[in-house]
C-alpha positions, 0 to 999 in steps of 0.5 A, a space after each residue: 500500499 505504501 508503494 501505491 501511495 508513493 507512486 500516486 503522490 509522485 504522479 500528482 506532484 508531477 502533474 501539478 508541475 506540468 499543469 502550472 505551465 498552462 497559462 490563463 489562456 489555455 490554448 491560442 495558436 499565436 501563443 502555443 504554436 512557436 518554435 522559439 521557446 522549444 529551440 531555446 529550451 533544447 539548446 540549454 539541454 545540449 540538444 538531446 534530440 540530435 543524439 539519435 536518428 528519428 522518424 517524425 509522423 504527422 497527418 490528420 488521422 492515423 499518426 498515433 497508430 502509425 507511430 506505434 506500428 513503427 515503434 513496434 516493428 523497430 523494437 521487434 527488430 531488436 532496436 532500443 526504440 523511444 516513442 513519443 505520442 500525444 495526447 495521453 488517454 489516462 496517464 501522461 507516462 503514455 507519451 514517453 515510451 521505451 520499447 513500447 513500455 511507458 516510462 515510470 513516473 519516478 524516472 520522468 519526475 527525476 528527469 523533469 527536475 533536471 529540466 526545470 532550471 532550463 524551463 525557468 531560464 527560458 521563461 526569463 530570457 525568451 521574448 515569447 515567455 515560458 515554455 508551454 505544457 506541450 513543449 515541456 512534454 516534448 523536451 522531456 521525451 527527447 531528454 529521456 531518449 538521450 538518457 536511455 541511449 535509444 537507437 531510434 526515436 519515433 515522434 508523433 506531431 502534436 498539432 499541425 506541423 510547421 509550428 508544432 513543438 516537435 518540428 525541431 526534430 532533425 528526423 531522417 524520415 518524415 511520414 504524412 499519414 493522411 490529410 482532412 478537415 480538423 482544427 480548421 480554426 487553427 490550421 486553415 479551412 481547406 485541406 490544401 491549407 492544412 496539407 501545406 501546414 502538415 508538409 512543414 515537417 519535411 526537411 532537406 535530405 529526408 525520406 518522406 513517406 506520404 499517404 496523402 492521396 488527393 491530387 491537390 494535396 499530393 502536389 503540395 507534398 511533391 513541391 515541398 519535397 522538390 524544394 527541400 531536396 527530399 526523397 518522396 515515396 507516395 502511397 499507391 505510387 511507390 508502395 501499396 497495400 492489398 487486402 487478402 483472405 484473412 489479412 493483407 499484403 504490402 508492396 514496397 520498392 524493396 519487398 512484398 510482405 504477404 499474410 500480414 495482420 495488424 492488431 488494431 481493428 479497421 481496414 483503414 489501418 492497412 494504409 497506416 501499416 503500409 506507411 509504417 513499413 515504408 518508413 522503417 525501410 527508409 531508415 539508413 543503416 537499419 536492418 529490418 527483417 520481414 519477421 520483425 515487420 510481421 510481428 510488430 504489426 500483429 502485436 500493435 494495439 493502441 488504447 482508445 482506437 477500436 478497442 474492445 474493453 468488455 463483453 456482453 455487452 460488447 464495449 468499443 472505445 474509439 476516439 474518432 473526432 473528425 469527419 475522416 476518422 469517424 467515416 473510417 470507424 463507422 465503416 469498420 463498425 458496420 462491417 464488423 458488427 452489422 447486426 448489433 443494436 448500437 448504443 453510442 456514448 458521445 462527447 466532443 472537444 469544444 472546437 470540433 465540427 460536430 455538424 459535419 461528424 454527427 450525420 456520419 455517425 448517427 445514421 447507424 445508431 439506435 440509442 444515444 447518450 450524450 456526455 462530456 469529458 472532465 475538464 483537464 489540461 488545455 481543452 474544454 468539452 462541448 456542452 452536451 445540451 448543444 450537441 443534443 440540440 444539433 442531434 434533435 434538429 437532424 435526427 428527431 426520432 433518435 432516442 437520446 439522453 443527456 448524462 453530464 458525467 462520463 462515468 455515469 454515462 457509461 454506467 447508464 449505457 451498460 444498464 440499458 444494453 442487452 448482452 448482445 448489444 454494442 456500446 460504442 464510446 466515441 467523439 473524443 480521446 479525452 472522453 475515451 480516457 475518462 470512461 476507460 477508467 471504469 475498467 482500468 482505474 488510473 491509480 492502478 495504471 500509475 502503480 503498474 507504470 513503475 514496474 513495466 506497463 505496456 503502451 497499450 495500457 493493458 492491466 490484467 487484474 489478479 
């Protein structure tokens, strides 16, 4: 019990330290999207991100899944691999992984103490003020990877590309998974504007793996690569995937890999897997056997992405939060569970284009429970009453309840569900994280993180 208490105490203090970096204005593109502070901070730390080769993964949808697949493949190939993803679902340790195990809180807290003087120095000296919450997380990940002497780091973009804090990374390989409308108030209101921002991670001499398939955005990536002297490999032109009975195959310029399976549900994951394979093949001086690709993909799981967490009724957690992601997940759910009655527990982050997402989702829903995630960190939830208003306008006959607390909402869904129904939680990764706590309590994850918690956050109770 004492160990649990100590782990939890360390975690809460560390969380308090990180949250202190969130200003009065929680998020503003003009404040948060800067490279000057993170560059200054990393320079004071002797540029830890220069100590290892890296792969930088951006895109609208699929970047978390693709980053995890890349990390799993590299780990299976015998390389010590650092992985930085965002956001986290339940504990911030998820953002900082070594060989697909989350870093212990005690380790992260000790390293953060070493970083804090540099953060304070930037706050005083930099004209743009103190490093942000996200910048501190990024710097901590880069610092951890150097301390752990990783062979390679895989780093997911947080928001956008050009001015995201991760874009100081001198990556060997840049991956662009897909492009669609998301964060339009920040990144632009067309996919071309968003694609140009995401293509900002492309740097001179890189290998660039692009899953952008729309002609107008593909041209943007091509032009950026020509300007930077980067080598471009495009999905459906230079590498591809094809569905097979019981699996799929990936064809790259180097090899054909058949009989593949990926641990995350959804046919849309085949495109992410193809990008992941093309990325690891593009690393210089790395040997990646076919067995590592096969094993890495098959073992890839990611919490909150088509995650089955309960049976009878079947409970599916998926954090789809933009039209493209929701379209892919709706199709996957329809293909996988066509006959099941579907009860959806739904909540959104306040900046989401709910009017575009709702028609995609609700045509296949039998009952709806609207809720909101707990206010935390940078982001606010959409008001359930506003979501309900939009639903009633478009789908007046759909049975609907408002249950403001997310844990009460999942309890209500389980109460009304029959054993053969599907309870489907969606709309926000933050909501999924809150509801996941019903099965995997956060304090248990914090304890387990000290002794080896997989990034998939599977915690089997004894």
